[in-house]
DOFITI-95092 format. One record per residue: x negated, y negated, z of N, C-alpha, C in turn; residue in one letter. Coordinates in steps of 0.02 Angstrom, whole numbers, plus 50000, padded with zeros to 5 digits. Layout:
BEGIN
XYZXYZXYZa;...
//
This chain:
BEGIN
523645101751038524065107151013523665113351001x;523885119451017523505125351004523925129950956x;523535134050919523855138550871523485144950868x;523835150350856523525156650845523925160250790x;523575164250749523965167650697523715175050694x;524145179350671523985186250663524205188150595x;524265194950584524465197450515525175196150501x;525585195450554526325194650543526605188550572x;526295185750623526605179950661526085174350671x;526355168450669525905162950691526235159550754x;525825157050798526125153950854525785147250861x;526185142050870525985135150880526245132450943x;525835129350984526065126851051525795119751063x;526185116251103525955109651126526265108151195x;525885104151234526115102551301526075094951310x;526445092751359526485085751378526625085251452x;526275080851486526415080151560526345072551575x;526745070451628526765063551645526905062951721x;526605058051753526695057051825527405055051842x;527745051851794528415049251807528415042451836x;528995039651850529055032751872529005031651946x;529065037051983529115036452056528515039152093x;528255045152077527665047952109527055044052094x;526565044052140525955040452124525365044652099x;525485051252091525005055852060525355061752033x;525035065451987525335071251955525085077651989x;525585081452016525405087852046525525093952001x;525745092751941525875098051892525235099951859x;525185106251835524645108651792524935112951738x;524625113251680524835117751626524235120051588x;524315124951550523755127951511524005131951454x;523615132051399523755136351340523115140251329x;523185146851326522615151351314522855156151258x;522895153751195523145157751143522755163951132x;522105163951145521665169551141521905175551189x;522255173551239522535178651285523275179451276x;523585175751227524285175951221524635172851279x;524365167951314524605165551377524745157951374x;525315156051400525505148951410525855148251476x;525685143151516526005142651578526065135551605x;526525134551651526635128351686526665129451761x;526335125551799526365126051875526495119351902x;526975119151951527205113151983526975112952056x;526455109252074526185109552138526605105652189x;526545107352254526875103752307526425103352365x;526495097752403526075097152462525885089952474x;525915085952423525755078852429524995077452445x;524785071452445524155069152463523565073552436x;523635074852369523125078652332523185086352338x;523605089052383523625095952393524005099652339x;524535096052309524925099552259524545101052198x;524135096052174523745097152112523185102652125x;522975103252187522475108452204522795115152195x;523385115752221523755122352220523915124052147x;524205119452108524375121252043523755122751998x;523215119052007522625120451972522345127451987x;522395129452050522185136352072522605141452037x;523255140252033523715145251995523505145851925x;523395140351891523245140951820522555144451810x;522065142951850521425146451845521465153651862x;521835155451915521865162351941522215166451888x;522755164051863523125168251810522715169051748x;522395163851727521935164651667521395169751679x;521035169051738520505173451753520745180851759x;521375181751785521645188551792521755191851726x;522045188051679522195190851614521535191451576x;521085186951581520445187651549520055193951569x;520165195751630519855202051655520255208151643x;520775207751602521155213351584521755215151627x;521905210751674522465212051719523135210451690x;523665212151726524325211151706524585204251732x;525055201351702525305194851718525585194351789x;526005199051807526325198951875525775199451928x;525295203751915524755204451965524355198351971x;524225194751915523825188651916524195183351954x;524845183151945525225177751982525225179352056x;525275185752074525275187452144524605186152175x;524055186652135523415185152159523345177052169x;523675173552129523675166352136523955164352203x;524485167652228524765166552293524245167352348x;523855172952344523345174052391522765169052385x;522625167252322522075162152313522235155652344x;522885153452341523045146952374522965147152449x;523155152952479523065153352551522345153952569x;521955157152527521255157352542520905150552533x;521185146652485520935140052475521045135552537x;521625136052566521795132252626521305134252680x;521195140852690520735142952744520025140252730x;519835139252670519165137252652519125129552650x;519675125952665519655118752668519785115152602x;520055119052552520235116152485520965114552490x;521195108252485521865106552491522105106652561x;522775105652570523035105152638523455111152658x;523555111852723523945117452749524675116952722x;524905122252702525605123152677525685121052600x;525105119552569525185117552497525425123752457x;525785122352400526055127852366526195125952293x;526435130552252526585129152185527105134052158x;527495131552109527885135952069527455138052008x;527695142951970527375144151907527875147851862x;527805146451798528205150351746527685151251690x;527645157451670527125159551623527425163751566x;527195163151508527395166551447526795170351417x;526895176851404526335180451373526655184051308x;526345183051254526575185851190526015190651166x;526235196551146525815201651117526215205151063x;525935205251001526325208750948527005205750941x;527525210050942528175207550934528555207351001x;528205207651054528465207251123528285201151162x;528725199051204528545193451247528685195451321x;528345192251368528435193351440528455186651473x;528915185651518528955179751557528965181551630x;528545178251672528535179251741528515172751779x;528805172651838528865166051869528975166751945x;528855161651980529035160552050529225153652061x;529805152552089530035145652103530545142952052x;530565136652036531105133551997530825130551933x;530195131651917529965129951850530325135151800x;530525132951741530975136951703530665138651635x;530955144251607530795146551541531475146651502x;531445143851444532025144151394531805147051330x;532295149551294532215152051224532655147951181x;532395145951124532785141751076532705144451007x;533275146250976533275149450910533355144750853x;533305138350868533415133250815534105129850822x;534545132850861535185129750875535395130550950x;535345136450973535565137751043534995138251091x;535055135151147534535135551202534815139951256x;534405144951276534595149751330534085150051383x;534325148751445533845149451503533685156751514x;533055158151517532815165251528532655166451601x;532385161251636532195162251707532775160551752x;532705162751813533205161551866532865158051923x;533115151951943532815147951995532785151552057x;532205151452094532165154252163532285148352209x;532915146752219533125140852259533725142452300x;533815138252350534395139252395535025138252358x;535055132952314535645131652277535815137352229x;535305140152194535455145552150535745151652186x;535505152752246535785158252288536515156852303x;536695150652316537405149052329537825149952267x;537545148552210537915149252143538025157052135x;537525161052149537565168152136538055171352190x;538115168252249538575171152298539325168552284x;539375163952236540015161052221540245155852271x;539785153252310539955147752360540045141352324x;539705139952271539765133652233539745135552159x;540025130852118539995132352045539325129352016x;539185131751956538575129551927538565122251912x;539155119151901539185111751890539015108051952x;539135111152012538945107852077538205107952089x;537885113352063537185114652080536735108952059x;536865105852003536455100251976536425094452020x;536895093352061536935087352103536935088952179x;536845095552196536845097552262536265094452304x;536375091752363535835088552401535275092952421x;535395099652417534825104452437534565107952374x;534635104852318534435108352256533665109152251x;533295105452291532555106152285532255110752339x;532665114052375532445118652428532295125352395x;531685127652396531475133652362531475139552409x;531675145352384531645151352425531025155752411x;530665153952358530085157652341529565153452310x;528935152952336528405149152305527755152952311x;527275150652273526595153052282526245148652336x;525895151752383525615148052437526145146152487x;526195140052507526705137952556526515140252624x;527045140952668526955142652738526925149952751x;527165154052703527205161452713526615165052683x;526155167752721525565171052695525715178152669x;526335180652681526535187152661526545188052587x;526665194052561526695195352490527265191452458x;527155189252395527695185552359527945190252305x;528605190152293528895193852240528915189852175x;528605192052124528565188652060529135191852014x;529555187251987530085189751944529815190251872x;530065195151836529815196151767530355198951722x;530335196351662530745199351610530325200351544x;530545204951502530235206051439530745206151384x;530505205351323530965205451266530575205951201x;530975206551146530675207151082530755200551044x;530245198351010530315192250968530805193650912x;531225188950899531755189450851531565186950782x;531075182250780530925178950718530665172050733x;530885167150691530675160450704531075157650765x;530725155950817531015153850881530525150150923x;530745146650971530315143351019530465144651091x;529945144651130530015145351202529805138551235x;530225136751283530085130551323529915132551394x;529345130451419529175131251491529175124451520x;529435123251579529485116351606529505116251681x;529255110651710529355109751782530045106451793x;530255106251854530915103651869530995096151855x;530435092651845530465085751824530835084651761x;530845089751718531255089251657531965091051671x;532085096551702532795098851708533185094951762x;532845091351805533205086651849533505080751814x;533185078951757533395073051721533815074851662x;533675080051628534055082051564534455088351575x;535055088351550535475094351546535215099051493x;535445105051493535245109951443535485107351374x;536055104551370536285101951307535855096051279x;535635092251325535145086351305534505089351282x;534255094451317533605097351296533695100651228x;534225104151215534365107451152534395102351094x;534705096751108534785091251058534085088751035x;533635087851084532955085751068532615090851027x;532665097351046532325102551006532585102950938x;533215102250927533495102350858533205096650817x;533105090550844532865084650806532145084950800x;531775088550841531045088650838530785096150834x;530815098650773530605105950767529865107450779x;529425102450774528745103650784528565103150861x;528165107850888528035108250959527755101550989x;527285098350954527005092250978527515086650982x;527935086350933528435081150932528955082350988x;529175089050991529645090851043529405089451114x;528765091051128528505090451194528475083051213x;528255078551167528255071551180528925068851189x;529375070951149530075068051152530445070451218x;530325076451235530655078751300530405074951362x;529725073951368529485070351423529715063051419x;529695060151361529915053251357530695052551376x;531075057451359531775057051380531835057551454x;531465062051484531515062651558531295056151592x;530795053151567530535046751597531075041451589x;531395040951530531915036351516532515037051561x;532645043451580533205044851621533075043451695x;532485041751710532305039951780531605042151801x;531345047951773530665049751790530545050351865x;531015053451901530955053351976530425058551999x;530175062651955529675067651978529165068151921x;528605071351938528155073251884528515077651834x;528355077051770528705080851718528205084051673x;528245090551662527795094251617528185099051574x;528005099251513528315104051466527805107251421x;527945113851408527545117351355528015120251307x;527945118751244528345121351189527955126451146x;528175132451143527815137651106528255140351052x;528075139650989528495141450932528155147350896x;528595151850880528365157950843528685157850775x;528265159250722528535159450656528345166150624x;
//
């Protein structure tokens, strides 16, 4: 668990990751860098060791970018280029890729940037609100009104992504970003789709209400996802501001 404090706010964070019951290795990566005000989760894809290579490259590239004074969106865009460069250099496999969702906190402001379907939520102690928007085929159908949001959770194409870091397209990637003001005592949840595939938003909120401490919440969320099937790697990062 990591913690950072300032004159007005303290931030406590914890993460948990698990391979799950089906996959034979974990392709997720996550990192907490409170000295940079940075927390992130990356969900690798590519199988046969390539996924974890891609997600690890994302985590390192974003950290290095911010450590060098760069902006979050620029650092994530650089991670896309780094994955393709890694493939060209023989690190990982062709087509390997990763999602990412990252949180940066500075003063009373927060910034979230992401690519893919790893998600960011905000929890005020009672209500859970999704902040990110999945870059997926099914989410596009929902936004077009072709299917309802209740159908999206069980749609056979729900894992088809429309935007990833790396992957088969070497062209530029569009990083989505939102910013906001911290409201007070609240928590942010960053997670791979191994959590949201198994647990509804209501189920996630129930766990967060019962486990107000980040380390307890992170462990309980992953355990609940495993209990519900654990069909994918599952990673969560809980960041609480007081």
